C-alpha positions, -999 to 999 in steps of 0.1 A, spaced: -467 -267 9 -487 -283 -19 -458 -308 -25 -457 -319 12 -494 -323 14 -493 -346 -18 -464 -367 -2 -481 -370 31 -513 -383 13 -492 -408 -4 -475 -420 26 -507 -424 47 -527 -439 17 -515 -475 19 -536 -498 41 -524 -531 55 -540 -551 27 -528 -577 2 -516 -565 -32 -544 -566 -57 -579 -571 -45 -598 -603 -48 -636 -608 -43 -642 -623 -9 -680 -628 -9 -712 -614 -24 -747 -609 -14 -766 -625 -31 -740 -652 -32 -724 -663 -65 -746 -690 -81 -774 -688 -54 -812 -686 -62 -832 -660 -40 -868 -660 -38 -873 -622 -42 -856 -595 -61 -829 -580 -40 -829 -543 -30 -791 -541 -31 -760 -560 -41 -731 -563 -17 -695 -570 -27 -669 -577 -1 -631 -575 -13 -600 -587 3 -586 -551 5 -599 -517 1 -609 -508 -34 -617 -475 -53 -647 -472 -74 -651 -459 -109 -681 -441 -126 -692 -474 -141 -678 -500 -117 -709 -525 -117 -731 -537 -145 -762 -559 -141 -772 -580 -170 -806 -597 -174 -810 -632 -189 -813 -617 -222 -780 -597 -220 -798 -566 -214 -785 -540 -190 -805 -532 -160 -804 -498 -145 -788 -497 -112 -789 -470 -84 -759 -455 -67 -727 -475 -54 -707 -465 -23 -687 -482 3 -707 -498 30 -708 -488 66 -673 -469 62 -657 -501 52 -632 -495 23 -634 -531 13 -671 -535 10 -692 -519 -17 -732 -517 -17 -750 -512 -51 -786 -502 -50 -812 -520 -72 -840 -494 -76 -863 -517 -97 -878 -551 -89 -859 -577 -109 -878 -604 -131 -873 -641 -128 -841 -657 -140 -804 -655 -139 -786 -623 -137 -751 -614 -142 -730 -589 -121 -700 -575 -139 -676 -554 -117 -644 -534 -121 -626 -516 -92 -590 -504 -85 -571 -521 -59 -551 -504 -31 -518 -507 -52 -534 -487 -82 -541 -518 -105 -576 -522 -119 -592 -555 -113 -625 -570 -126 -646 -599 -126 -683 -612 -126 -708 -635 -107 -741 -647 -112 -774 -651 -91 -809 -661 -100 -844 -646 -90 -871 -672 -84 -854 -701 -104 -822 -706 -126 -826 -699 -164 -802 -699 -195 -786 -666 -200 -768 -651 -230 -745 -628 -209 -710 -643 -211 -689 -639 -180 -658 -618 -187 -625 -635 -182 -598 -608 -182 -613 -593 -214 -625 -560 -200 -591 -542 -205 -584 -524 -236 -553 -536 -254 -545 -503 -268 -547 -485 -235 -529 -512 -216 -500 -511 -240 -496 -474 -243 -499 -471 -204 -470 -499 -201 -449 -480 -225 -453 -448 -204 -442 -466 -173 -412 -482 -190 -401 -445 -201 -407 -432 -167 -386 -457 -150 -356 -453 -176 -361 -415 -174 -358 -415 -136 -326 -435 -137 -310 -413 -162 -319 -382 -143 -312 -394 -107 -281 -415 -117 -263 -388 -138 -268 -362 -111 -255 -387 -85 -225 -395 -107 -217 -356 -109 -222 -351 -72 -201 -383 -59 -176 -390 -86 -169 -353 -94 -156 -354 -130 -135 -325 -139 -155 -317 -171 -194 -321 -166 -204 -304 -200 -209 -337 -217 -233 -349 -190 -259 -319 -195 -272 -337 -224 -282 -369 -204 -296 -348 -176 -318 -329 -201 -330 -360 -218 -339 -376 -183 -358 -346 -172 -378 -339 -202 -385 -378 -206 -398 -380 -171 -419 -350 -173 -433 -361 -207 -439 -396 -195 -457 -385 -163 -480 -363 -182 -488 -391 -206 -495 -415 -177 -517 -388 -159 -539 -384 -189 -540 -422 -196 -549 -430 -160 -586 -428 -162 -591 -449 -195 -568 -474 -180 -586 -478 -149 -620 -481 -166 -607 -503 -194 -618 -479 -223 -599 -467 -253 -573 -441 -255 -596 -415 -265 -610 -412 -231 -578 -396 -219 -592 -362 -228 -624 -368 -209 -629 -340 -183 -646 -361 -160 -618 -387 -161 -591 -363 -153 -611 -351 -122 -613 -386 -111 -576 -390 -116 -569 -361 -93 -591 -379 -65 -570 -411 -65 -538 -418 -49 -521 -428 -83 -531 -394 -97 -516 -377 -67 -484 -395 -71 -481 -383 -106 -489 -348 -99 -462 -349 -70 -435 -363 -95 -443 -334 -118 -437 -309 -91 -406 -328 -80 -391 -329 -116 -397 -290 -116 -378 -286 -84 -350 -308 -95 -346 -287 -127 -346 -254 -107 -316 -271 -85 -296 -282 -115 -300 -248 -132 -286 -230 -101 -257 -254 -97 -248 -253 -134 -220 -227 -132 -206 -241 -101 -175 -262 -101 -187 -284 -73 -222 -288 -58 -225 -272 -23 -233 -290 7 -268 -276 7 -275 -287 -29 -263 -322 -20 -288 -324 8 -315 -309 -14 -308 -332 -42 -308 -363 -20 -342 -352 -5 -357 -348 -40 -344 -379 -51 -360 -399 -22 -393 -380 -28 -392 -389 -63 -388 -426 -56 -417 -422 -31 -441 -413 -59 -436 -451 -72 -433 -467 -38 -465 -451 -26 -487 -461 -54 -477 -496 -63 -471 -529 -47 -453 -515 -18 -481 -494 -5 -503 -526 0 -497 -559 18 -477 -570 47 -451 -546 64 -461 -516 45 -437 -491 61 -406 -515 55 -419 -524 21 -420 -487 9 -384 -481 25 -371 -512 6 -389 -501 -26 -374 -466 -23 -338 -478 -16 -342 -503 -45 -352 -477 -71 -324 -453 -62 -299 -479 -60 -311 -490 -96 -309 -454 -108 -273 -446 -94 -261 -477 -110 -278 -474 -145 -276 -436 -147 -241 -437 -135 -231 -463 -162 -246 -440 -188 -228 -411 -175 -194 -428 -177 -200 -443 -210 -209 -406 -220 -175 -394 -208 -152 -421 -220 -151 -414 -258 -152 -376 -254 -128 -365 -229 -101 -375 -205 -115 -392 -176 -92 -393 -143 -88 -428 -131 -101 -414 -97 -135 -409 -112 -136 -443 -126 -125 -458 -92 -152 -438 -73 -180 -450 -96 -167 -486 -92 -170 -481 -55 -205 -466 -56 -216 -493 -80 -205 -519 -54 -225 -503 -29 -256 -499 -51 -253 -536 -60 -252 -547 -23 -285 -526 -18 -301 -541 -49 -295 -574 -37 -307 -570 -1 -338 -551 -10 -346 -575 -40 -344 -606 -16 -369 -589 7 -392 -579 -20 -390 -613 -38 -398 -630 -2 -427 -605 2 -441 -609 -31 -439 -646 -35 -447 -659 -1 -437 -695 -11 -411 -713 -31 -437 -730 -53 -448 -695 -65 -416 -693 -83 -428 -716 -111 -464 -717 -103 -472 -680 -108 -467 -653 -134 -450 -631 -109 -424 -659 -100 -417 -667 -136 -409 -631 -144 -388 -630 -112 -369 -658 -124 -361 -641 -157 -351 -609 -138 -328 -630 -113 -309 -644 -146 -306 -610 -158 -292 -597 -125 -266 -625 -125 -254 -616 -159 -254 -579 -147 -232 -588 -119 -209 -607 -141 -206 -575 -164 -200 -554 -132 -171 -577 -121 -155 -575 -156 -157 -537 -155 -142 -535 -122 -114 -559 -131 -107 -539 -162 -106 -507 -140 -81 -524 -116 -58 -532 -146 -62 -497 -161 -52 -481 -128 -21 -504 -125 -10 -497 -160 -14 -461 -154 9 -462 -122 36 -481 -142 33 -451 -169 37 -426 -139 70 -440 -129 83 -440 -165 72 -403 -170 85 -391 -137 118 -410 -143 121 -392 -178 112 -359 -162 140 -361 -134 166 -370 -160 159 -341 -182 157 -318 -150 194 -322 -149 199 -309 -183 174 -280 -184 160 -269 -151 134 -242 -163 116 -269 -180 113 -292 -152 83 -279 -134 60 -278 -166 71 -313 -176 65 -328 -141 30 -311 -140 19 -327 -174 34 -360 -163 14 -358 -130 -18 -347 -149 -16 -376 -174 -7 -402 -149 -42 -398 -132 -60 -400 -164 -78 -430 -181 -80 -416 -217 -95 -427 -252 -70 -433 -281 -79 -399 -297 -76 -376 -267 -41 -368 -255 -37 -370 -216 -24 -334 -214 -53 -320 -233 -65 -287 -216 -38 -286 -191 -34 -250 -176 -4 -229 -182 19 -225 -153 15 -193 -133 37 -165 -145 47 -184 -177 36 -156 -198 59 -130 -184 89 -153 -178 119 -148 -201 121 -171 -232 143 -201 -221 172 -212 -243 163 -236 -270 165 -273 -259 188 -295 -275 177 -311 -308 160 -345 -306 131 -358 -287 125 -347 -254 108 -366 -225 73 -361 -238 42 -377 -223 42 -411 -241 12 -423 -261 -11 -451 -247 7 -483 -246 -11 -513 -266 -20 -529 -232 -36 -495 -220 -54 -492 -255 -68 -526 -251 -80 -522 -216 -97 -489 -225 -116 -506 -254 -126 -534 -229 -138 -509 -203 -161 -493 -229 -175 -527 -239 -180 -538 -205 -199 -507 -196 -220 -509 -228 -229 -544 -217 -237 -533 -183 -261 -506 -198 -278 -531 -220 -286 -557 -194 -296 -531 -170 -323 -518 -194 -335 -555 -195 -336 -556 -158 -354 -526 -156 -381 -537 -182 -385 -567 -161 -389 -548 -129 -416 -526 -146 -435 -559 -156 -433 -571 -120 -449 -540 -106 -480 -546 -129 -482 -585 -121 -502 -599 -93 -478 -610 -66 -475 -648 -59 -486 -643 -24 -516 -622 -33 -526 -649 -60 -522 -676 -32 -544 -655 -10 -570 -648 -35 -574 -685 -43 -575 -694 -6 -602 -666 -1 -623 -679 -29 -619 -716 -16 -628 -708 19 -643 -674 20 -678 -682 10 -674 -673 -28 -679 -706 -46 -654 -716 -71 -670 -728 -104 -651 -744 -133 -663 -727 -166 -651 -746 -198 -660 -736 -234 -660 -763 -262 -662 -749 -297 -678 -773 -324 -682 -771 -363 -700 -798 -386 -688 -782 -415 -720 -770 -429 -735 -734 -431 -751 -726 -395 -739 -757 -377 -712 -744 -356 -709 -727 -323 -700 -736 -288 -711 -752 -256 -703 -734 -223 -702 -758 -195 -701 -749 -158 -690 -774 -130 -699 -761 -95 -678 -762 -74 -655 -778 -99 -639 -801 -71 -638 -836 -60 -673 -849 -48 -707 -839 -61 -707 -813 -87 -738 -796 -104 -736 -792 -141 -751 -766 -163 -746 -764 -202 -756 -738 -226 -753 -739 -265 -745 -708 -284 -749 -705 -323 -725 -690 -348 -738 -653 -340 -731 -658 -303 -769 -661 -295 -785 -689 -274 -799 -717 -294 -816 -749 -285 -805 -784 -298 -822 -819 -297 -796 -836 -275 -764 -829 -255 -745 -856 -238 -716 -851 -213 -691 -878 -200 -659 -875 -179 -630 -899 -181 -598 -899 -158 -572 -916 -181 -544 -915 -156 -564 -936 -131 -585 -956 -158 -617 -941 -144 -647 -936 -164 -665 -926 -188 -690 -913 -161 -722 -900 -177 -731 -866 -166 -769 -875 -174 -779 -842 -186 -814 -832 -190 -833 -804 -210 -844 -776 -185 -861 -757 -211 -833 -744 -233 -803 -753 -214 -789 -786 -200 -782 -794 -165 -776 -822 -138 -775 -820 -100 -758 -851 -92 -724 -857 -111 -697 -872 -87 -661 -868 -96 -643 -891 -70 -606 -885 -76 -586 -853 -84 -567 -849 -115 -570 -837 -152 -604 -853 -164 -613 -856 -200 -647 -840 -208 -664 -853 -238 -693 -834 -253 -716 -848 -278 -738 -822 -297 -765 -834 -319 -780 -805 -339 -804 -825 -361 -816 -861 -367 -785 -869 -387 -759 -842 -377 -740 -846 -345 -703 -841 -335 -682 -850 -304 -656 -828 -289 -634 -830 -257 -615 -806 -234 -594 -812 -205 -608 -801 -169 -587 -799 -138 -604 -812 -107 -589 -803 -73 -597 -816 -39 
């Protein structure tokens, strides 16, 4: 009952929004100057967002934190958040830093500024992706990689046993145990790390009771909890089937249901749960994950059996067919997910998501080539086995004319060996059952001296093809792991379609887009180094306002005698255009800089720190239409 409730919450939790939230608008607006202190701050996003205990911070011009009231979704809208400001703010420029959790479970963060009364210099530096904790992010990603690999090993090995029906499944118990325990451990690991991952804090926060409570309240936490329950149910099912020669029909149905539900714990908490066509996307994601698991886990199962025991050719042939179906599912669902995630062809090379997708595509092509090699090797091996069958049967028929009592046993051995792909070290007839009644039969007369029609050893061609099959399967496993790692990276990367929507939202949705450039300088003398932070608003063709703030070696705000700024567009032989900065009481600004042509402009800053010490530094600034 509990497991069903959790899965229903996962299925119903994904809203029709774009993967990864982007800030659509704010009140007060970014860069605006308001006459009086606002009583609240409102942020509107492109999709529903989840709030953290410390989602919002307000910093005054001196980089001191201002106490805020409560924050909550405004007017029952999951995409809009209102933060109360209980105290009246002073005059100057204030910075709002925010961090929320997108509908696809990934935390996003950013910042904006507004001024009360008039703009002022501020020592608060806008965060640019640095609000994540590298240690926590690294550990969390490792946990995600292990969870994917463990799921593939568990589901794929179980599917191999159920579909391919190998005669001896004992060697496969170890991969099943490794997959089950690894999936359990990685899931627990991710559950404890979820709270610090969302908050951007260190790994030590994993044991914070309040963080664990917050994890249980969110959809990603429910997905991890459901995953643990499903692994426990799968373990119980496997234990019940351990002593059975073949899985029962009821066990097959229940195992399929558990595998689909396990895949849903990923689909219901990641990219598929947010964006366009959510039901179709989640179905595609489940099929993609299961096909990957059947292929990769089946390869591991096959390579586990090949060196240890006789493997009937029918087992290898069945897996070859299953792998072909899995490849077809992977291609179809992969094409759909690529279209859904990219949105345009240009996003293939213009976004991180597209570039990782190209790397995955190259790995998949290599994987398909390795699979084709394996299937060709299996075909040749089966043909050689059939030729050996003819030889063995002919020898058995010849001997039957001489010694009739031996015929049945020898023919049985020939038939058993003819259906087997074996390694060089294991005879084809190893473990063959003794014919019924053989123990009570009278001792037959001794056969004539000399060699009889025994099962012939593997021919050189068969040995070569057996080694080739192992090599090809090993290559498939290695490339499959690379594909799985790239898939995990994709699940944590902003999709190209969402990146384009976020950019469009910022450009047209009322949120000004400012270009912020930092230029470091160093005059080679003690204390005569620092950086200049230059803001172009809106950072596009036409009129722009300029604000420049100078920071000293300790990161604090400093004043200098003079700051000059000029812009040149070398490709069009335009410039230099003087920004004509003026001292506004500690910071430098200009309200009438006109950049007439789009392109990569060269910005030159000349910083004079004394009567005799000055330096010029340059930086490239992209200006769009």
